[in-house]
C-alpha positions in Angstrom: -0.1 0.2 -0.1 0.9 3.3 -0.8 1.7 5.8 1.9 -0.1 9.7 1.8 1.9 12.5 2.6 0.3 15.3 4.6 1.8 18.4 4.4 2.6 20.4 7.8 -0.3 23.0 8.9 0.9 26.5 8.6 0.6 29.0 10.8 -1.9 30.9 8.8 -4.1 27.9 8.9 -3.8 27.3 12.5 -4.7 31.0 12.9 -7.6 30.7 10.9 -8.8 27.4 13.1 -8.5 29.2 16.3 -10.5 32.1 15.0 -13.2 29.8 13.6 -13.3 28.0 16.9 -13.8 31.5 18.5 -16.4 32.3 16.4 -18.5 28.9 16.6 -17.9 29.1 20.5 -19.5 32.6 20.6 -22.2 31.4 18.9 -23.0 28.2 20.7 -25.7 27.9 23.9 -23.5 26.8 26.5 -24.4 27.2 30.1 -23.1 30.2 31.5 -24.1 29.4 35.5 -26.4 26.7 37.2 -27.9 26.4 40.4 -30.2 24.5 42.6 -33.1 26.4 43.8 -34.2 24.2 47.1 -37.5 26.4 47.5 -38.7 24.9 44.3 -36.8 21.9 44.0 -35.6 23.2 40.5 -32.5 23.4 38.3 -31.7 26.9 37.2 -29.5 27.2 34.0 -28.3 30.4 32.4 -27.1 30.2 28.9 -24.3 32.1 27.4 -26.8 33.9 25.1 -29.2 35.0 28.1 -32.0 32.7 27.9 -32.7 30.9 31.2 -34.4 27.5 32.0 -35.6 26.3 35.2 -36.6 22.9 35.5 -38.1 20.9 38.3 -35.4 18.3 39.3 -38.1 15.2 39.0 -38.1 16.3 35.0 -34.2 15.5 34.8 -33.8 11.7 34.9 -29.9 11.8 35.9 -30.8 13.9 38.9 -34.0 12.0 40.1 -32.8 10.0 42.4 -30.3 12.4 43.8 -31.5 13.8 47.5 -32.2 17.5 47.3 -29.5 18.3 49.8 -27.0 16.8 47.6 -28.1 19.1 44.7 -26.4 22.2 46.0 -23.3 21.0 44.5 -24.3 21.1 41.2 -22.2 23.0 38.6 -21.3 23.7 35.0 -18.5 21.8 33.1 -15.4 24.1 32.3 -16.5 24.8 28.8 -20.3 24.8 29.6 -21.4 21.9 27.5 -22.7 20.2 30.5 -24.2 20.1 34.1 -22.2 17.9 36.5 -22.9 17.0 40.2 -20.6 13.9 41.2 -21.4 11.1 39.1 -24.0 12.4 37.4 -23.7 14.2 34.2 -25.9 16.1 31.3 -25.4 17.5 28.3 -27.2 21.4 28.2 -27.4 20.7 24.3 -29.5 17.3 25.2 -31.4 18.9 27.9 -32.8 21.8 26.1 -33.2 19.6 22.9 -35.5 17.4 24.7 -37.8 20.2 25.9 -38.1 22.3 23.1 -40.4 21.0 20.2 -39.6 22.3 16.8 -42.8 24.5 16.9 -41.4 26.1 20.0 -38.3 26.7 18.5 -40.0 28.2 15.3 -42.2 30.4 17.6 -38.8 31.4 19.2 -37.5 32.6 16.1 -40.4 34.1 14.7 -40.7 36.4 18.0 -37.0 37.4 17.5 -37.6 38.5 14.0 -40.6 40.2 14.7 -39.1 42.2 17.5 -36.3 42.9 14.9 -36.3 47.1 13.9 -34.7 48.4 10.9 -35.3 51.0 8.2 -36.6 48.6 5.8 -38.9 46.9 8.2 -40.4 50.6 9.2 -40.7 51.7 5.6 -42.3 48.4 4.8 -45.0 48.9 7.9 -45.7 52.5 6.7 -46.3 51.4 2.8 -48.4 48.6 4.3 -50.5 51.0 6.7 -51.0 53.3 3.7 -52.6 50.9 1.8 -55.3 49.9 5.0 -52.8 47.9 6.5 -52.9 44.0 7.2 -56.2 42.6 5.8 -58.7 41.4 8.2 -59.0 37.5 8.6 -61.9 36.2 7.1 -64.9 34.4 9.1 -65.7 30.9 9.2 -68.3 29.7 7.3 
């Protein structure tokens, strides 16, 4: 069998890869903080994008059998991709993905788009308003 020669990585390629990794990391949803709220028996996770999730401990299978007194030691993994408690680990992406349906995600994205403000959107809204605004929905027969 023949051998394959791989040329060494250049400084430019290495720099590009590091920059791409930083951009990807800045865009990814990761846990910024996690805490256990004993009064609600819930885990609160704040994400790097500012969103937050509060889950009853019983909803997280990995933590169901953990005594509430032990939950105070819950922490995020160093990179923010997981939540840890002694021998119990759970993926942040898996946890969020299991909670949100495709419809929930579409509604969330639609809400973000609707909240966006731009000159083009303002001009379009004024033009539509001059035509009488959004048409009324028809009545069901």
